[in-house]
C-alpha positions as a printed Julia matrix, in Angstrom:
112×3 Matrix{Float64}:
   7.09    5.74   11.18
   7.71    2.54   12.17
  10.12    0.38   10.4
   9.22   -4.0    10.3
  11.36   -6.1     8.79
  11.94   -8.28    5.77
  14.01  -11.03    4.67
  15.75   -8.04    2.56
  15.56   -5.68    5.25
  13.62   -2.49    6.08
  10.1    -1.91    5.19
   9.01    1.38    6.44
   5.04    1.19    7.89
   2.53    4.81    8.01
   0.24    4.42   10.16
  -4.0     4.88    8.17
  -3.67    8.25   10.11
  -0.04    9.04    9.25
  -1.31    7.83    5.46
  -4.6     9.69    5.4
  -2.92   12.65    6.31
  -0.76   12.21    3.82
  -3.07   11.44    0.9
  -5.2    14.6     1.86
  -2.25   16.59    0.76
  -1.44   14.67   -2.09
   1.23   13.37   -1.09
   0.72   10.01   -1.87
  -0.65    7.71   -4.19
  -2.39    3.78   -2.27
  -1.63    0.71   -4.82
  -3.95   -2.31   -3.53
  -2.56   -5.53   -3.86
  -5.48   -7.45   -2.58
  -7.5    -9.36   -5.4
 -10.49   -7.17   -7.49
 -13.5    -9.02   -5.44
 -11.89   -8.2    -2.38
 -11.56   -4.58   -4.22
 -14.35   -4.21   -5.42
 -16.02   -4.82   -2.2
 -14.22   -1.71   -0.32
 -11.17    0.75   -0.8
  -9.19    3.08    0.77
 -10.38    5.99   -1.83
  -8.13    6.83   -4.8
  -6.4     3.97   -4.55
  -4.74    1.73   -7.71
  -5.73   -2.41   -7.59
  -2.64   -4.5    -8.62
  -3.36   -7.48   -7.46
  -0.5    -9.71   -5.78
  -1.28  -12.99   -7.44
   0.2   -10.68  -10.3
   1.93   -7.99   -9.05
   4.55   -6.89  -11.38
   7.49   -4.16  -10.88
   6.67   -2.59  -14.16
   3.26   -2.11  -13.96
   3.13    0.87  -11.12
   1.58    3.4   -12.2
   3.76    6.87  -12.38
   3.19    8.3    -8.66
   3.44   12.19  -10.32
   5.81   12.81   -7.24
   3.68   11.44   -4.6
   4.93    8.64   -2.29
   3.45    4.67   -3.96
   2.58    3.61   -0.17
   1.14   -0.61   -0.89
  -1.7    -1.71    1.49
  -3.47   -5.12    1.62
  -6.44   -6.78    4.17
  -3.58   -7.3     7.11
   0.13   -6.41    5.8
   1.75   -9.75    4.42
   0.4    -9.46    1.2
   1.55   -6.01    0.88
   5.6    -6.79    2.34
   5.59   -9.5    -0.57
   4.83   -6.65   -3.07
   7.42   -4.43   -1.54
  10.1    -7.55   -1.3
   9.64   -7.13   -4.84
  10.19   -4.02   -5.79
  12.95   -3.74   -3.29
  14.72   -7.05   -6.1
  14.06   -5.5    -8.85
  16.0    -1.97   -7.07
  12.65   -0.59   -7.34
  12.23    3.29   -4.88
   9.02    1.77   -3.51
   9.64    0.89    0.44
   6.63    2.06    2.55
   2.92    0.09    3.29
   0.33    0.44    4.86
   0.68   -0.76    8.72
  -2.62   -3.25    9.79
  -3.62   -3.12    6.41
  -6.75   -1.81    5.17
  -8.12   -3.28    8.18
  -6.25   -0.52   10.24
  -8.15    1.56    7.77
 -11.6     0.71    8.53
 -10.36    0.41   11.97
  -9.44    3.69   12.55
 -12.93    4.77   10.78
 -11.7     6.31    7.76
 -13.74    6.66    4.6
 -13.72    3.71    1.8
 -14.81    3.68   -1.59
 -17.07    1.19   -3.04
């Protein structure tokens, strides 16, 4: 895993391949912080949409023992959402390195 840095410290980043393996093993739940139209156009299978424009930590789904992994198109918005999680002291610290662009670039499945 790679570590990226934000104003509040480190954000964990997983690669598209690592996330795919986590999903296959039932170890992760993806929260996509892109806007609804972007999400509808294509997203990681099983992802939950919670757009950054109305993102609230209290609205995050219960991951039921899985790691919540945030994603957006390239990593900027998911990093901003992680900053909000950090400020609220919620244990969500991971996002997809390179975002949905990295997911599709790796040839991984897309749900529409």
